[in-house]
N, C-alpha and C positions, 0 to 999 in steps of 0.2 A: 320540549323530550327534556329532561334533569342535564347538567353538564355531565354528573358520575355518573351516566346511562347512559352517555353519548360518548362517553369516554372509554367506557369499558366496551362499547360494542366494536368505534372504534381501536382498539389495542386487541381484539379477537382478533375481526376479520383484515387487518391490515397485515399480524402476525402471520396468514395462511397468506395473504399475497403472495408477499416477499422473502418467504422460508427456505426459497432457491436461489438467488441472486446473493442475497444477506450472508448465506454458507458463501458459498463463496470466496468473499469480499472476504469477509474474516477469518478463513482458511487461506487465500494467497499474502492477506494482510500479515498476519504469522509468519512464512513463509518470510517475504519480504524485511519482517524484521529483525530476524536473522541471518538477512545475507550476510553481513558483514563478517561473522559467525561460524557459516557452513560453511565451505569449500565450496559442495553440490552445489550449490546456489549461484556466489561468484566466486570466482576464482581472487584468494590473495592474490593484492598486490607486491611484488619482488622492489628491490630495489637497487637503481642504475648506479652508476660509475658517478656523473657531475649529475649537479644540479643548473648547469646550463645549458639547455638545448645545442645540438650542432650539427644535427641529422641532415637529410634532405629527404622530399618530400621521393625523391626516384628510387634512395637508395631504404626506404621506409619500402616502398612499392617492393623491392627486391627481397629484402629478405621474408614478406611475407609471401610471394611468392614461389619462393622454396617450400612452405610448409603446407604441405599435399593438403593436410586437415581442414583443413582452414577457408580450400578453396578458394582463392584469393588471384584472382587472373589478370584484376585490370581495376581501376578506381570504382566503376561499377557494384564491382564483387562488395565496393567498401561501403560500413556503415555509417562510421562515422572516428573521428581516429580525437581519444581523449590525454590530454599530455600533464601527464605530475610531475612541473621541474621542484617543486621539493623533493620528489622519489628521485628522479634522474629518471626517471620511466617515462615512456608513453605504448596506451594501449589502443587497439589497430583490433573495434569490431568489427567481425564480418556480417553480411547481410544471413552466413547460414549460422550464426551462433556462437561462432567461434571466437572469442579475443587470444589476440598477439599479443603480449610484451612484450618489451625491446626500447633497449640505451636508447637515453634523450641524444645519447654525445657517437656511440660506436654504432646502435642501428644490431646489434646482441639480441638473439633470441634468449628473453629471459624467462617468457610462459605459455607455452598456448596450453586452452583448456576452454571446453564448454559452458560456457555463458546460459545460466537459465531467467536468470531474476529479468532479462525482459519481455520473457518467455509469460512469465508468472508480473509482471508491472501488467501487460497487456489483458491478463484470465481479470489481472484485478478489477481495473478497466473497462470490462464487459467485451475490451475493442477485438480480444481474440476470434469473441463466438462472434460478429459481425460488425463492423465499423458502427452503424447506426446503433446496435443494440447497449452503448456506452449514454446515448441519450435516451432511446424511446425503453428498454428493461436497470442500467443500474442506476440513473441519475437517481427515474421516479423511486428505486428501491432504497438511494440512501435517504432521501426525501419526506419518507415515508417511515424510516428509522427512525427519523429525526424528529415525524410525528410520535411514533411512540414511542420513544423516550420520554415527548412530553405528557403526556399524555400518562403515560407508567408513571410521572413523579406527582400528577392527581389523583391517580388511583390511591400513589403509595400517603398520599397525606392528607386525604379526604379521612380516613379511622384519626387519625392523629388529632387531627381539628372535633373531629364529634366526642374525642371523649376525652381535650380538651372542656366543650365545648358545658359536657355534662359535668367531671366537676367543678367547672367556678359555679354551675348553677346552683347543682347538691351543698359549695360552699356558702353559696348565698343564704340556700333556705336552712341552713345552718346558724346562720347569721342571723336573722329576721328573728323579731323580739315574736315572742306569740301573739298572734289577735286578743283582743280586748273582749 
């Protein structure tokens, strides 16, 4: 089978196979690109008073316990803590999806908001659907998309190369002396 026919068939059938995962990857990827600009996706970062952290873990947990929407009662309810010294704040990310921003010196609550970016990331990499979906569906879809990109470039180049060859052959015919 010729390479251009193989490329065309590969491109055609691969596009059908990866259509659904690629739409999920693209749509969630667009949302993730906008996460710092859209507060609905990820809450904007507030600034604290001091650039030097000085709050204890006990005060962090106590401050978070006072916020019923965060649903933090113990450290097992906390997913992670993100310290931003340059902003004078820290983020407590709850397993419930809520983000609590605290002043890094006084543990004063700067903001409490629901954070959707982690959920969107899980959808983007496929782990939201099932832990193995990222390896058995989304990774092959990404590899297939790369293959489609390569075959698409080849299919784009084939007609350009054919036109160049035709022009060159025509130019050679016109510049050749007539047979004697």
